[in-house]
C-alpha positions as CSV (number, residue, x, y, z in Angstrom):
1,M,-34.6,14.9,-55.9
2,P,-36.8,16.1,-58.8
3,R,-37.5,19.4,-59.1
4,R,-40.6,21.6,-59.7
5,E,-40.6,23.8,-63.1
6,P,-41.2,27.1,-62.3
7,F,-44.6,29.1,-62.5
8,G,-45.6,30.5,-65.5
9,M,-43.1,28.1,-67.9
10,R,-45.1,25.3,-67.6
11,G,-46.7,24.0,-71.4
12,R,-43.9,25.7,-72.4
13,A,-41.0,24.1,-74.6
14,S,-38.4,22.6,-72.7
15,P,-38.5,24.5,-69.5
16,R,-36.2,22.6,-68.0
17,L,-33.2,23.6,-70.7
18,E,-34.3,27.3,-70.1
19,M,-34.6,27.4,-66.7
20,Q,-32.5,24.6,-65.2
21,G,-29.5,23.8,-67.5
22,A,-30.3,20.3,-67.4
23,A,-29.0,19.9,-71.1
24,A,-26.9,20.8,-73.7
25,G,-29.3,23.6,-75.1
26,G,-29.8,25.1,-71.4
27,S,-26.4,27.5,-71.6
28,R,-27.7,28.8,-74.9
29,N,-31.2,29.7,-73.9
30,R,-29.6,31.1,-70.7
31,L,-27.4,33.3,-73.1
32,R,-30.2,34.3,-74.8
33,D,-32.0,35.9,-71.7
34,L,-29.5,38.0,-71.4
35,F,-30.9,39.7,-74.6
36,T,-33.5,40.7,-72.8
37,P,-34.3,44.5,-72.7
38,L,-32.1,45.5,-69.6
39,D,-35.0,47.3,-67.7
40,T,-36.9,44.2,-67.6
41,L,-34.0,42.3,-66.4
42,L,-33.5,44.7,-63.6
43,V,-37.0,43.3,-62.0
44,S,-36.5,39.7,-62.9
45,G,-35.3,37.0,-60.0
46,G,-37.6,38.7,-57.5
47,D,-40.9,38.2,-56.0
48,P,-44.0,40.3,-56.9
49,R,-43.2,43.1,-55.1
50,L,-40.7,43.9,-58.1
51,S,-43.2,43.9,-60.7
52,L,-43.9,47.1,-62.8
53,D,-47.6,48.5,-62.8
54,P,-48.8,48.5,-66.0
55,T,-49.6,52.1,-66.2
56,G,-47.1,54.1,-64.2
57,R,-44.2,51.3,-64.6
58,V,-43.2,51.5,-61.0
59,N,-42.8,48.9,-58.4
60,A,-44.1,48.4,-55.3
61,Y,-42.2,51.1,-53.7
62,G,-43.2,53.9,-56.8
63,C,-39.9,53.1,-58.1
64,P,-39.1,52.6,-62.2
65,A,-36.5,50.2,-63.6
66,S,-34.5,53.3,-65.3
67,P,-33.1,56.7,-63.6
68,E,-35.4,59.0,-63.2
69,P,-33.3,62.0,-62.5
70,A,-36.6,64.4,-61.9
71,I,-37.3,62.3,-58.4
72,W,-35.8,63.1,-55.4
73,N,-34.9,60.2,-53.1
74,F,-35.4,60.4,-49.5
75,A,-36.7,56.7,-49.4
76,S,-33.6,54.7,-48.5
77,S,-35.2,53.0,-45.4
78,T,-37.3,51.4,-48.3
79,A,-36.4,51.8,-51.9
80,S,-34.5,53.9,-54.4
81,T,-34.7,54.8,-57.8
82,I,-31.6,53.5,-59.7
83,S,-28.7,56.4,-60.6
84,Q,-27.6,56.5,-64.0
85,A,-24.0,55.4,-62.7
86,A,-25.5,52.9,-61.5
87,Y,-27.5,51.9,-64.6
88,D,-24.3,52.3,-66.8
89,R,-22.5,49.9,-64.6
90,V,-25.0,47.4,-65.2
91,A,-25.0,48.2,-69.2
92,L,-21.7,47.6,-69.1
93,A,-21.6,44.4,-66.7
94,R,-24.4,42.8,-68.9
95,E,-21.9,43.4,-72.0
96,E,-18.8,41.6,-70.3
97,L,-20.9,38.6,-69.7
98,M,-22.0,38.2,-73.2
99,H,-18.3,38.5,-74.4
100,K,-17.2,36.2,-71.7
101,C,-19.9,33.7,-72.5
102,L,-18.6,33.2,-76.1
103,F,-15.5,31.7,-75.1
104,D,-17.0,29.7,-71.6
105,E,-20.3,28.3,-70.8
106,V,-22.8,30.8,-69.3
107,E,-22.5,29.4,-65.9
108,V,-18.9,29.4,-65.8
109,A,-18.9,32.8,-66.6
110,F,-21.5,33.8,-64.4
111,N,-20.1,31.7,-61.3
112,A,-17.1,33.9,-61.9
113,R,-18.6,37.1,-62.5
114,C,-20.6,36.1,-58.8
115,E,-17.1,35.2,-57.3
116,D,-15.8,38.8,-58.5
117,L,-19.0,40.9,-57.0
118,R,-18.2,39.1,-53.4
119,D,-14.7,40.1,-53.5
120,E,-15.7,43.4,-54.4
121,L,-18.7,43.6,-51.4
122,R,-15.9,42.1,-49.0
123,G,-13.5,44.8,-50.0
124,H,-15.9,48.1,-50.1
125,L,-17.0,46.9,-46.4
126,Q,-13.2,46.0,-45.4
127,L,-14.0,42.6,-44.5
128,S,-11.5,39.6,-44.1
129,P,-11.1,37.3,-47.4
130,R,-12.5,34.5,-44.5
131,V,-15.9,36.1,-44.8
132,D,-18.5,34.1,-46.7
133,V,-21.0,36.0,-49.0
134,V,-24.2,34.0,-49.7
135,F,-26.4,36.4,-52.2
136,S,-30.3,36.4,-52.3
137,P,-32.7,38.7,-54.2
138,S,-33.6,40.3,-51.0
139,G,-33.0,40.6,-47.4
140,T,-36.2,38.3,-46.8
141,D,-34.6,35.5,-48.6
142,S,-31.7,35.9,-46.9
143,Q,-33.7,35.4,-43.7
144,L,-34.7,31.7,-45.1
145,H,-30.9,31.0,-45.7
146,A,-30.0,32.0,-42.7
147,L,-32.5,29.8,-40.5
148,F,-31.2,26.9,-43.3
149,L,-27.5,27.4,-42.4
150,A,-28.1,27.9,-38.4
151,R,-30.6,24.7,-38.5
152,T,-27.2,23.1,-40.0
153,M,-24.7,24.4,-37.7
154,L,-27.0,23.9,-34.4
155,G,-27.5,20.3,-35.8
156,A,-31.2,20.7,-34.3
157,R,-34.3,22.9,-35.3
158,P,-33.9,26.1,-33.6
159,V,-36.5,28.0,-32.4
160,T,-36.2,31.8,-33.9
161,I,-36.5,34.9,-31.6
162,V,-36.9,38.0,-33.5
163,V,-35.6,41.1,-31.7
164,G,-37.8,44.2,-33.0
165,A,-40.4,42.4,-34.1
166,D,-42.6,45.1,-34.7
167,Q,-39.9,47.3,-37.0
168,T,-38.7,44.3,-39.5
169,G,-40.1,43.8,-43.0
170,S,-43.3,42.3,-42.9
171,G,-42.0,38.9,-44.3
172,T,-40.3,38.1,-41.2
173,T,-43.2,37.3,-39.6
174,H,-43.1,34.0,-42.2
175,T,-39.8,33.5,-42.6
176,A,-39.2,33.2,-38.6
177,R,-41.6,30.1,-38.6
178,G,-39.8,28.6,-41.6
179,H,-42.9,29.4,-44.0
180,H,-43.2,31.2,-47.4
181,F,-43.6,34.8,-47.3
182,S,-45.0,35.2,-51.0
183,A,-47.3,33.6,-53.0
184,L,-44.4,33.1,-55.6
185,T,-40.7,32.7,-55.0
186,A,-37.7,34.7,-56.6
187,S,-36.9,31.1,-58.5
188,G,-40.2,31.5,-60.1
189,F,-42.1,28.8,-58.1
190,A,-45.8,29.1,-57.2
191,V,-46.2,28.0,-53.3
192,R,-48.7,29.0,-50.8
193,K,-48.0,32.2,-48.8
194,D,-47.3,31.2,-44.9
195,A,-47.1,27.9,-45.6
196,A,-44.1,25.5,-44.2
197,V,-41.1,25.3,-46.3
198,A,-40.5,21.8,-46.3
199,G,-38.0,21.0,-43.7
200,L,-37.6,24.6,-42.3
201,A,-40.6,25.0,-40.1
202,G,-40.6,25.6,-36.9
203,A,-41.2,27.7,-33.6
204,S,-40.7,31.6,-33.7
205,V,-41.0,34.3,-30.7
206,S,-41.3,37.6,-31.3
207,L,-40.3,41.0,-29.2
208,P,-41.3,43.8,-30.1
209,L,-39.6,47.2,-29.7
210,R,-42.1,49.6,-28.9
211,A,-42.5,50.6,-25.2
212,P,-46.6,49.2,-24.8
213,G,-48.7,52.6,-23.4
214,A,-45.5,54.7,-23.8
215,G,-46.4,56.5,-27.2
216,I,-43.4,56.1,-29.9
217,A,-40.7,55.2,-27.8
218,M,-38.1,52.3,-27.4
219,R,-38.7,50.1,-24.4
220,T,-36.1,50.5,-22.1
221,D,-36.2,46.5,-21.1
222,A,-34.8,45.0,-24.3
223,D,-31.7,43.4,-23.3
224,E,-33.8,41.7,-20.1
225,A,-36.4,40.8,-22.3
226,V,-34.2,39.2,-25.1
227,L,-32.5,37.1,-22.0
228,H,-35.5,36.1,-20.5
229,A,-36.8,34.6,-24.0
230,I,-33.3,32.6,-24.5
231,E,-33.7,31.1,-21.1
232,A,-37.2,30.0,-21.3
233,T,-36.2,28.4,-24.3
234,I,-33.2,26.7,-23.5
235,A,-35.3,25.5,-20.7
236,Q,-37.4,23.4,-23.2
237,G,-34.8,21.8,-24.6
238,A,-34.3,23.7,-28.0
239,P,-31.4,25.8,-29.6
240,V,-31.9,29.8,-30.6
241,L,-31.8,31.5,-33.6
242,L,-31.6,34.8,-32.1
243,Q,-32.5,37.5,-34.7
244,I,-31.5,40.8,-33.5
245,V,-31.9,44.3,-35.2
246,D,-28.9,46.8,-36.4
247,S,-30.9,49.0,-37.4
248,S,-34.6,49.1,-37.7
249,K,-36.6,50.5,-40.3
250,L,-37.1,53.4,-37.7
251,G,-33.0,53.5,-36.5
252,W,-33.7,51.4,-33.6
253,R,-30.8,48.9,-32.5
254,A,-31.2,46.1,-29.5
255,P,-29.9,44.3,-27.8
256,S,-26.9,46.0,-26.3
257,A,-23.2,44.5,-26.7
258,A,-23.5,44.1,-23.2
259,C,-26.3,41.8,-23.0
260,L,-24.4,40.0,-26.4
261,D,-21.6,39.4,-24.2
262,E,-24.2,37.9,-21.2
263,I,-25.6,35.9,-24.0
264,A,-22.3,34.3,-25.3
265,R,-21.1,33.9,-21.8
266,R,-24.4,31.7,-20.4
267,W,-25.1,29.6,-23.5
268,P,-22.0,28.9,-25.9
269,R,-23.0,26.7,-28.5
270,K,-27.0,26.7,-28.2
271,V,-27.8,30.3,-29.3
272,Q,-26.5,31.3,-32.8
273,I,-27.2,35.2,-33.6
274,V,-27.9,36.7,-36.8
275,V,-28.1,40.6,-37.1
276,D,-30.7,42.0,-39.1
277,A,-28.9,45.0,-40.9
278,C,-30.6,44.9,-43.9
279,Q,-30.8,48.7,-43.5
280,A,-26.4,49.1,-43.8
281,R,-26.6,51.7,-41.4
282,L,-23.8,50.8,-39.4
283,G,-20.2,51.5,-39.2
284,R,-17.7,49.2,-41.0
285,R,-15.8,48.3,-37.6
286,R,-19.2,47.9,-35.9
287,L,-19.9,44.8,-38.9
288,R,-17.1,43.4,-39.0
289,S,-17.3,43.2,-34.7
290,H,-20.5,41.6,-35.0
291,L,-18.9,39.1,-37.7
292,D,-15.7,38.6,-35.0
293,R,-18.0,37.5,-32.4
294,G,-19.4,34.7,-34.7
295,H,-22.6,36.3,-35.6
296,M,-24.0,36.1,-39.2
297,V,-25.1,39.6,-41.0
298,L,-28.0,39.9,-43.1
299,I,-27.2,43.2,-45.1
300,T,-28.9,44.7,-48.7
301,G,-27.6,46.9,-51.1
302,S,-31.0,48.5,-51.7
303,K,-31.4,50.6,-48.4
304,F,-29.0,52.7,-47.0
305,F,-26.5,52.4,-50.5
306,G,-29.4,53.2,-52.6
307,G,-29.5,50.2,-55.5
308,P,-32.4,49.4,-56.6
309,A,-34.7,47.1,-54.7
310,F,-34.0,44.0,-54.2
311,S,-30.4,42.7,-53.6
312,G,-29.7,40.7,-50.6
313,A,-26.7,38.7,-48.9
314,L,-25.8,37.1,-46.1
315,L,-22.5,37.7,-44.1
316,V,-21.2,34.2,-42.6
317,P,-17.7,34.3,-40.3
318,K,-15.3,31.7,-41.3
319,G,-15.6,29.2,-38.6
320,L,-19.4,28.8,-39.0
321,S,-19.0,27.6,-43.2
322,R,-16.2,24.6,-42.0
323,S,-20.2,22.6,-40.7
324,L,-21.0,22.9,-44.0
325,D,-18.9,20.3,-44.6
326,R,-20.4,17.8,-43.2
327,V,-24.0,18.6,-44.3
328,E,-25.8,15.4,-45.6
329,G,-29.8,15.9,-45.4
330,I,-30.6,19.5,-47.1
331,A,-34.3,20.7,-46.1
332,P,-35.7,20.5,-49.8
333,G,-37.8,23.6,-49.3
334,I,-34.3,25.4,-49.7
335,F,-34.3,24.7,-53.1
336,D,-36.9,27.2,-54.3
337,Y,-34.9,29.9,-52.6
338,A,-31.5,29.6,-54.2
339,G,-29.6,28.3,-57.1
340,R,-26.1,27.3,-57.2
341,C,-24.3,30.4,-57.7
342,D,-25.7,32.1,-54.7
343,W,-23.3,30.1,-52.7
344,P,-19.7,30.6,-52.3
345,M,-17.5,28.3,-55.0
346,A,-15.6,27.7,-51.5
347,W,-18.7,25.5,-50.8
348,T,-18.2,22.8,-52.9
349,A,-20.7,20.1,-51.3
350,L,-23.6,22.2,-50.6
351,R,-23.2,24.0,-53.9
352,S,-23.4,20.7,-55.8
353,R,-26.8,19.8,-54.4
354,F,-28.5,23.0,-56.4
355,E,-29.6,23.8,-59.7
356,P,-27.0,26.0,-62.0
357,R,-29.9,28.6,-62.3
358,P,-28.5,31.6,-62.9
359,N,-30.4,34.8,-61.3
360,F,-29.6,37.8,-64.1
361,G,-32.0,40.3,-62.3
362,Q,-30.4,39.3,-58.8
363,W,-26.5,39.6,-60.2
364,L,-27.4,43.2,-62.0
365,R,-29.1,44.4,-59.2
366,W,-26.1,43.6,-56.7
367,E,-23.7,45.3,-59.5
368,A,-26.2,48.5,-59.4
369,A,-25.7,48.3,-55.8
370,L,-21.8,47.9,-55.7
371,A,-21.6,50.8,-58.2
372,E,-23.0,53.0,-55.0
373,I,-21.2,51.0,-52.6
374,G,-17.9,52.0,-54.1
375,S,-18.8,55.5,-54.8
376,Y,-20.0,56.5,-51.4
377,Y,-16.8,54.7,-49.8
378,A,-14.8,56.6,-51.8
379,V,-15.9,59.8,-50.2
380,P,-13.7,60.9,-47.4
381,G,-14.9,59.7,-44.2
382,A,-14.6,62.6,-42.3
383,F,-16.6,64.3,-45.4
384,R,-19.2,61.4,-44.7
385,A,-19.8,61.9,-40.9
386,E,-19.7,65.8,-41.2
387,M,-22.4,65.8,-43.6
388,L,-24.8,62.7,-42.2
389,A,-24.2,65.0,-38.5
390,E,-25.2,68.3,-40.2
391,L,-28.0,67.0,-42.5
392,A,-29.7,65.0,-39.0
393,A,-29.0,68.5,-37.1
394,G,-31.0,70.5,-40.2
395,I,-33.9,67.7,-40.6
396,D,-34.4,67.6,-36.8
397,S,-34.8,71.5,-36.7
398,M,-37.2,71.6,-39.8
399,I,-39.5,69.0,-38.5
400,A,-39.4,70.3,-34.9
401,L,-40.7,73.8,-36.5
402,S,-43.5,72.6,-38.5
403,P,-46.7,72.7,-36.9
404,S,-47.8,69.8,-39.1
405,L,-45.1,67.2,-38.1
406,R,-44.5,65.8,-34.5
407,S,-41.0,64.0,-34.9
408,V,-40.3,60.4,-33.2
409,P,-37.1,60.8,-30.9
410,A,-34.1,58.4,-31.5
411,A,-33.8,55.5,-29.6
412,T,-31.2,56.0,-26.7
413,E,-28.8,53.5,-28.3
414,V,-28.2,55.4,-31.4
415,A,-27.2,58.4,-29.2
416,G,-23.3,58.8,-29.1
417,I,-22.5,55.3,-30.1
418,D,-19.0,54.9,-31.6
419,D,-20.0,53.9,-35.0
420,E,-18.5,55.9,-37.4
421,E,-20.3,58.1,-39.5
422,F,-23.5,56.2,-38.2
423,A,-23.5,58.2,-35.1
424,Q,-25.9,60.5,-35.9
425,P,-29.5,59.0,-37.4
426,T,-30.1,58.6,-40.8
427,I,-33.8,57.9,-40.7
428,F,-36.4,60.8,-39.3
429,P,-39.7,59.1,-38.3
430,F,-42.6,61.5,-37.6
431,T,-46.5,61.6,-37.4
432,L,-48.5,64.2,-39.2
433,L,-51.1,66.8,-37.8
434,C,-53.9,68.4,-39.0
435,D,-55.1,71.1,-37.1
436,G,-53.6,69.7,-33.8
437,K,-55.0,66.5,-34.4
438,P,-53.4,63.1,-35.5
439,V,-53.6,62.2,-39.2
440,S,-55.5,59.5,-40.1
441,I,-53.8,56.5,-41.7
442,A,-55.5,56.9,-44.8
443,E,-54.6,60.5,-45.0
444,T,-51.5,59.6,-43.8
445,T,-51.3,57.5,-47.0
446,A,-52.2,59.8,-49.4
447,V,-49.9,62.2,-48.7
448,Y,-46.5,59.9,-49.3
449,R,-48.3,58.9,-52.6
450,A,-49.0,62.5,-53.6
451,L,-45.4,63.7,-52.5
452,A,-44.3,61.6,-55.7
453,R,-46.9,63.3,-58.1
454,D,-47.0,66.5,-59.5
455,V,-50.1,67.8,-57.8
456,S,-49.4,71.6,-58.7
457,A,-52.5,71.5,-60.7
458,E,-54.4,70.8,-57.1
459,I,-53.0,73.6,-55.4
460,S,-54.3,76.8,-55.3
461,G,-51.6,79.2,-53.8
462,S,-48.9,80.6,-55.3
463,A,-46.5,80.4,-57.6
464,E,-43.5,79.3,-55.4
465,D,-46.5,76.9,-53.9
466,R,-47.4,75.4,-56.8
467,H,-43.6,75.2,-58.1
468,V,-42.9,72.9,-54.7
469,A,-46.1,71.0,-55.4
470,A,-44.9,70.2,-59.0
471,Q,-41.6,68.5,-57.3
472,R,-41.5,64.8,-57.2
473,Y,-40.1,63.3,-53.8
474,L,-40.1,59.5,-52.8
475,I,-39.8,59.3,-48.7
476,G,-39.8,56.3,-46.7
477,Q,-43.3,53.7,-46.7
478,P,-45.7,54.4,-43.8
479,V,-45.0,52.5,-40.9
480,R,-48.7,51.2,-39.2
481,L,-48.4,51.7,-35.4
482,E,-50.8,49.5,-33.5
483,R,-51.4,51.4,-30.6
484,E,-53.4,49.5,-27.5
485,D,-56.8,51.3,-27.0
486,E,-56.1,53.8,-29.3
487,T,-56.8,54.2,-33.0
488,P,-53.6,52.9,-35.4
489,R,-51.6,55.2,-36.9
490,A,-48.9,55.7,-39.3
491,L,-45.5,57.3,-39.6
492,L,-43.7,58.4,-42.5
493,R,-39.7,58.6,-42.8
494,L,-37.4,61.4,-44.1
495,C,-34.3,59.2,-45.1
496,V,-30.5,60.3,-45.7
497,G,-28.8,57.9,-48.1
498,A,-25.4,57.1,-49.0
499,R,-26.1,59.1,-52.6
500,L,-27.1,61.8,-51.1
501,V,-23.4,62.0,-49.8
502,T,-21.6,60.8,-52.6
503,E,-23.3,63.5,-55.1
504,A,-22.6,66.0,-52.3
505,W,-19.0,65.4,-52.4
506,S,-16.5,67.9,-54.1
507,P,-12.9,67.9,-53.1
508,D,-13.6,71.8,-53.2
509,R,-15.0,72.6,-49.5
510,A,-17.2,75.6,-50.9
511,E,-18.8,73.6,-53.5
512,A,-19.4,70.9,-51.3
513,Q,-20.9,73.1,-48.7
514,R,-23.3,74.1,-51.7
515,N,-24.2,71.4,-52.8
516,V,-25.2,70.0,-49.1
517,Q,-27.1,73.6,-48.8
518,H,-28.9,72.5,-51.9
519,L,-30.2,69.3,-50.1
520,L,-31.6,70.9,-47.9
521,D,-33.6,73.0,-49.4
522,H,-35.0,70.0,-51.0
523,I,-35.7,68.7,-47.7
524,A,-37.4,72.0,-46.7
525,H,-39.5,71.6,-49.9
526,V,-40.5,67.9,-48.8
527,L,-42.2,69.5,-45.7
528,V,-43.5,72.3,-47.2
529,K,-45.3,70.2,-50.3
530,I,-46.8,68.2,-46.9
531,E,-48.1,71.4,-45.6
532,L,-50.0,72.4,-48.5
533,L,-51.1,68.8,-49.3
534,L,-52.7,69.2,-46.0
535,A,-54.0,72.7,-46.1
536,G,-55.3,71.7,-49.2
537,G,-57.4,68.4,-48.8
538,T,-55.4,66.8,-51.5
539,A,-54.9,63.7,-49.5
540,A,-58.0,61.9,-51.1
541,S,-58.8,59.1,-50.4
542,V,-56.4,55.8,-51.5
543,P,-56.2,52.1,-51.0
544,V,-54.3,51.9,-47.8
545,K,-52.9,48.2,-47.5
546,S,-50.6,48.6,-50.4
547,A,-48.9,51.6,-49.2
548,F,-47.1,50.3,-46.5
549,E,-44.0,48.7,-46.1
550,V,-43.7,45.1,-47.1
């Protein structure tokens, strides 16, 4: 089928040679692309959320493309700055690929490297070699991959039921219906946001997790709601793609394991489950359990693990991928969202339909993420569990003692769950109060932005206060809460990520404990800075929409 030229390439000499490699010069041009400045490569091959602001040189999440050690990262539910160790690995990986391209075509060398990354990811997560890995620029892109594969496996256009629709990224509203979630794809194609992706469009059902009229709490009837939605959909003759959440941007999970067992018993081969584990806040046993059940799993290297935004992947059980050998018609819109190297090399028939279009930015972000994942799992499991438990207790206590913060209780599914180190929450959401009254969305957004800046000049207090105000912190982006018959509010989130554990670890137990205490001191400073900002009126009016989770 004919291919469209990526947006921004029209009018340039031989755009197909540069972007698609349709002729002999394509490989040489792609090799030339590897000589692009590293910071530029790291933010390439994604959608506009990755673009750097021309003034601050940060993306939509407040993160620069290169290491920024002066910023403390407590924002792993959203995005983190790249670490020096990850940046060093990225630089070395590019150098090694350049060297290999002296002996092989770029596509050959790049394909081999992507396969190596698949093996490395499976190794770190202790997954079977039979689990296939589909790479993508983001978890949102992976949702479209899952919809495409589910339609192929189910043999018909499914209805997507989204559990926790109020707890997922904003793009899910579009991808669940097979629609474009941005005006520009990661491949560089201009599209119309919320228009149908050719061949993928369909119906969706949204199941929110917040209980109506119960403040900020998870509904208690989530299992019943899921079963009812599936039953009603299948009664209409449509198969179901059920997207469940493990865990959400507030750390919630649904439905229960018992509910999943009931679904498998009642509707075999009529319901395909895909797990939104993009936060990567689940133990490796739990992850394997999902795959053993035949679930596809969405995961990223850029949330808990702390790689740079964006790096997405879809984990596919081997039994499901067999049906791809029989694929004939392909939804044409998926060509805008994948290149040949994104699919496993074993998927020969499917890969042959796609252009050999290397996404160097996506690859390098995964190189960075794998540096973090490998470092995290090199830390002894006992220390990981102990540290996360100690941080959870400390953060809960500090939020409870703050007069300006009100915590959001963890969902009941998290407490006591057998999930290795993730038996404890790692996301700590809270609302802001000023004089005992809820703070507006605009003020909450301003506090979020000010935490990432040196605002010492705006604080009239002690030297210690000004010292705290000068420190720069990234925390989880505001989450907007629509409330029935009430003014909308927003939550902020303190997040514990893998890199905090990695950097605190030491075989010397006393040193490790000092590192954990130092980390708790910085978390205390985050809360003190919030208090200072609220008391000093530094939370000035700012554009609200752009600061929310996107």
